[in-house]
N, C-alpha and C positions, 0 to 999 in steps of 0.2 A: 558345590558348584554355584557360582554367583551368576545372577541374571542381570544384564544391563537394563536399566529402566526403559530404554528406547527399543528394546528387542522383545516385543510381546510374543512373537511367534515362537521363539525358543522357550520362553516361559510356559506358554500353553502346551507345547510338546512335552516338556518335562512334567508338567502337572498332569497331563493326560496319561503319561506313562506311570506316574506314581499313584494318582487317584483319579481314575477315569470319571467318576461321578462329579467330582469337583470341577474338573476341566470342562465337562459338558455344561454344567450350570454356569460357569464363567462365560463360555461361548454364547449361551442363550442370553445372558445378562448384557454382554457386549452388543448383541443385536438390538435389544430393547433400548439401550442407551443411545445407540446410533439412530434408531427410528425417532426417538424423542428429539435428538439433536437436529435431524433433518426437518422435523416439523417446526421447531423453534427458530432455527437459523437456516432459512432457505438459502440454497447455494446462490441464487440470483441476487438476493439482498446482500449476502456476504461479499460476493464479487463486486457489486456496486460500491459497497463501503470501502473495500480494499482499493478499488480504482480511485475513489475520491481522496482517500488518504494519500495515495501515491501522487496524485495531482497536486495536493497541497504541499507535499514535501518538495516536489520539483519546482513549484512556484516559489517557495521559500529559498531554495538554492539559487534560482534565477535572480530573485530580488537581491540576494546578498552579492551577486556578481555585478549588479548595475550600480554605477556611481551616480547617485542622485544629487550630489553636491555641485555638479558642473553648472555654470551659469549659461543661460542662452544668450548668444550674442545678438545684439540688435543690428539690423541692416539699416544703412542710411544712404541717402542720395543727396549730395551737396550739403552734408552735415545735418540733414533733416531725417529723423527716424521714419522708416517705412516698413511695412510688412515684408519679410524676407522673400516670400514667393513672388511679390511684385518686382523685386530687385533683379530677378533673372533676366527680364527683358531690357533692362537699362544697360547701356554700354559702359 
């Protein structure tokens, strides 16, 4: 019987059925490894790192969609350049 690598529960069940002492040792070792993982990689820090990475990916995607090659048009009144926001009041 083959065990898929992602299905640890069925592997542990089969191991406990075949060799209960090995299965119990493996379960205990999993708890120790998990406790070390939680101490080293706190969930809050991991969550913050994932959120930051997601923000960076979204920013990159947004920047790819913006066309930065467009030129800004100058506003003019009677052929003289003026700031565009001042041009709104001019008839």
